[in-house]
N, C-alpha and C positions, 0 to 999 in steps of 0.2 A: 764266646760272648754272649751266647743266648742264655748261659746260667749265672752270669757275673751281676754285680750290683751296677747301679747306673753309672757311678764314676769310673769303675774299671771298664765297663763297656764302652763307655765314650773315650777313654784312653786307648782300647785296643783298636776301636773305629778309627781314631785319629792315626795310629800306625799303619792300618790297612790303606788309607788314603795317600800316606806318604810314600809307602812302598810302590803305588802306581803312579808316581809322579815324574819328575824330569827325566829319568833315565830311557824313556821310550820315544824322544823326540825326533831322532835321526833315522832314516830309513834309506835302503837302497832299492831301486826299481830297475826293471828291464823294460825297455820301449823300442819301438821300430827305429833304426838308424836309418837316416835319408841317403844310404850310400847303394852302390851296385848291388843288386841281389837282395835288398831288403835285409841287410845285416842287423844284428841286435848287440846292445851294449847295455851294461849297469851305469847308471848315474846316481848321484847322492839327490835326495829329494830336498827342496826347500820347505815343504809343508804337506801334510795330509789331514784329512777330516775323519773324525770318530765321534760316535755319540756313546757315552757311557752309562749303565744302568746299574744301581746297586741292587743286589738280591740278599734277603737275609734268612732264607729257608730253602730246601729243595723240595721236589715233589713229594718225597715221603714225609714232609713236615718236620724234618730234622734241622736243627740250626746250623747254618752255613753261610757265612758272610763271604760273597765273592760278586764280581763285577763283570757283567757281559758288555762287551765294546763291538759296536757295529761299525766296521771300517769302511769307507767309501772305496769303490774300485779305482778312483781317479787319484793321481798324486801329482803335485807340481814339480817340474824339473828346474835346473839352475837358469834356464832360458825363459822360465815363466809360464811356459806351456804346460797344461795339463794333460797327462797321458795315462793310460792303464797301469795299475800295480802289477809288479812281476809277482803274481799269485804264487808260483812254485817257491821262490825264495822266502816269501812270507810264511808259507806252510812249513817249509824246512826249519825255520826259525822258531816255531811255536814252543818246542821243547825247551830250548835254552832260554827263551824268555820266561816260561814258566817256572823254571829252577832259579833263575836271576830273581824274580819276583819273590819266591819263596824265601830265598837267602836274604833279601833286603828286608821282607817282612819280619823275618826272625830277628835281625838287627834293630828295625824300629821298635819292635816290642820288648826287646831286652834294654832298650834305652829308657823306656816309660814304665815298664812293670818288673818287679823283682822275681822273674822267672827265667828258667832255663830250658832248652829245647835239646832234643836228641833224636836219633833214628830209632824206629822201631821196625821189626822184620814183619812182612806181610806174607811170608811163604815163598815156595819156590816160583821161579819165572816173574817175579815181581820185584821193583825197587822197593827198598825201605822207605817208610813214610817218616817225615820230620814233624814230631808232636812236642807240645809242652810237658816236661817231664811229671809234674805233680798231678796230672790227670791220668788216673789209672785205666787200664784196658777195659774195666767192666762198664765205666761211665762212656768211654768211647764208643764201645759195643751198643751200648743203649741207644746212643743218639747216632748210630749209623746204620739204621735200618735198611737204607738203600744199598749200602754196600755188602751188607750179610746177604742180602738177596740175590746180588750178583755174584757173591762169591759161592753160594750154593749151587746156582745155576751154572756157574763155571766148573763146579766139581763134577756135576752130572755131565756137563758136555764133555770133559776130559776123560771121563770113564767110558763114555760112548765112542770117543775118538781112539782110544786104546784098544777097544774091543774090535773096531771097523779097521784100523790101520795096523795093529800088532806093534805100536810103538807110542812112547809118549810124544805129545806135541811139542813143537818147538816154541822158543819164547815169541816169535813173530806171529805163530799160529794162534797163541794163546792170547796175545794183545788183540789181534783182530776179533777173535771170538768174544772176548770180553766187551769190546766195543759194540759189537753185534748185540750182545746179551743186555747191555745196559740200555739200548735203544728199545728193544722188544718188550721188556719186562716193567719198564717204567710205568708208574701210575699217572693218571691224567692230573693236570694242573688243578690245584684248588687255591683260592685267595682268602686269607684269614687276617683279621686286624692284628698288627705287629705286638701291640699290648697284650692281646690275649695269647699269642704264641709265646712271649716272654714269660708270662707268668705260669704257663703249663710247663716250659722248659725247667723253670726254677723249682716247681713243685716235684717234678721228676727228679731233678738233682738232690733235692733234700731227701727224697725217699731212698736214694742210693747211698748218699754220702752223709747225710745228716746235716749238709749245709749247702747253700747254694754257691759258694765258693770255694774251691778246692785247693788252688795254687797256693805255695808257701814261698818266702824268700829264698832266692838261690841266685844271686848276682853273679856274674863271671866277668873279669876284665876285659875290655874290649881292645882289639888291635886296631892300631893306625897304620895306614897304607905306607907311610914313608917309614915306619919302623918295623914293618913286617920282617923284613930279613933278619933284625936283630931280636925281635919278640918271638919268631918262630925258629926253632933251632934247626940244624941241617937234617937231623933225623927225621923231623916230622915233615920237612919238605920232601926228603927222599921218599918216605912212605906215600905221601900224597901223590907224587909223580908215578910211582910204581902203581898205585890204585888206578890212577887214570888210564896208563897205557894197558894195564890187564883188563879193565873194563871194556875199553874200546876195541881191543884186540878180540876179546871173547864174544863180542856182540857183532861186529862188522869185518867183513873182508875189505871194504873199500872205505875210506873216512871222507868226510867232508870237514869244512872249517868248523860246523856247527857241533860234530860229534865229540872231539877232544875237550871243546870249550865247555860243553854241557858236562862231561865228566869232571873237569876240572871244578866247575862249581859244585857238583855233588860232593866231591873230595873235600873242599874247602867248606862246606856248609856249616860244619860244627864250629867253625871260628866266627866269633861275633866281631863285627868291625864297627870302629868308633866313627 
């Protein structure tokens, strides 16, 4: 969005807002049960309160449209009483919410703009990232200063880990280290006018590609949910199932509801839904 013309930017922003719409209305929470021993149970909420804030860049002044949501700790149960949210459940669901949001965003962008998205490899012990095809790696790298800094710090950490422990770090250890490094090396916040940033990003893009807009038409036919069994052949469905089971089995010895659901979203992400 930071490199696009005004019309394309507005269209992409509309897709961003649509992707964060109705799917997040229902939640399950856990609250004290008024029975013997203070038992606990989960109930469906009637409502919850959150304030959402749009951001257009990250601390490294790279273009990155995202939304921060501050969620209230209290939620309303079916009896109308407000109780503490089950934060453990909310935390466990963050990854699947993120994956679902990415998939819906890709659907919304594909409906509005002639682009295609696909996975790009990010190296060992990291999940592939889903990007627009026609934005090449050089452009992404130029506008991903923070990610490159974290990657370099992660490589240094991994080399020291091998020297200290005599083995490669696990995926979990790498993830925790990356989260720590992201917090420790991030620069302080700076505030600059959005118009100034858009001009700067467009100039950088022109220097890299010769144009501020790099995407080319690449539409793909969207799948309708009711017709999915006919539109998606048995071989593709079997492949997606095998991928789901392989990923969950490789990453975890114990599964929760969220884990296979998350991998199902990842396996089906290349499909655009109407």
